[in-house]
N, C-alpha and C positions, 0 to 999 in steps of 0.2 A: 647102271649107277656110274656116276662120275668118279674117276679115280684121282689119286694124288697128282699124276702127270697133267691131267686135264685142269685141275684146280690151279696148279702152278701157272699154266697157260692163261687161264681166265684172269687171275690176279695180275699177271704181267701185262696183259692187254689193258686191264682197267687202270693200272698205274700209268701206262703210256697214253691212253686216249680217253679214259673215263668210262669205257665200256669193255666188257669181256664176254666171250661166248665160247662154248665147246659143245659139240654134239654128244648125245648119249651114245655109247658103243652100240653098233649095229643099226643106228638110225640115220636116215639121210637128211631129215629136216626137223629134228626135234632135239632139244638140248637144254642147257642151263645158260642163263644170261645174268649179267651183273651190270648195274649202272651206278656210278658214284653219285650220291645226292648233289654234291657241289657241281658236277658236270650238268646234270639235269636243270638245276636252278640257273646256271650260267646260260644255257640254251634258251630257257623260257624267258629269262630277263632280256635277252637280245631281240625278242619279238616285239615289234612296235605295237602300241595300243593293247598290250597285254599286261595284266596285273597278276602276280602270284598271290593266291589266297591262302594256301596251306600246303604243307608237306608233312605227311604222316607215315612214319616208318611202321611197317607191318599193319597198315591200315585196312587192308582188304583181306579178309579170311585169315588174319594173323600171319600172312605170308608175303603179300605184295605191298610195296610202298605205294603211296598215292600222292601225286602232285596235282593240285587243283589250281587252275588258272581261269581267268575271265577276260573277255575283251572289254577294255575300258570304254569304248564307244557305246557299249550296250548297258553300262552301269548307270543307274538313275540316282541322282542326289536324294538324300533323305529329306 
């Protein structure tokens, strides 16, 4: 379980870069990550020929946020 010290580190990282991560105690490659929605949208917006279709908080299994994007060169006009 992530403790207060790890959460402080995750939030500090997220405030600085938009992303935060801390390992679970006793794990080498497994932990908790956090991404600020604004940072994800900024990154997706910067990709040429990509359109953001939706962003749903807790959209997958009521736990994970879902960002949906599409390549505009593959979109067909109606």
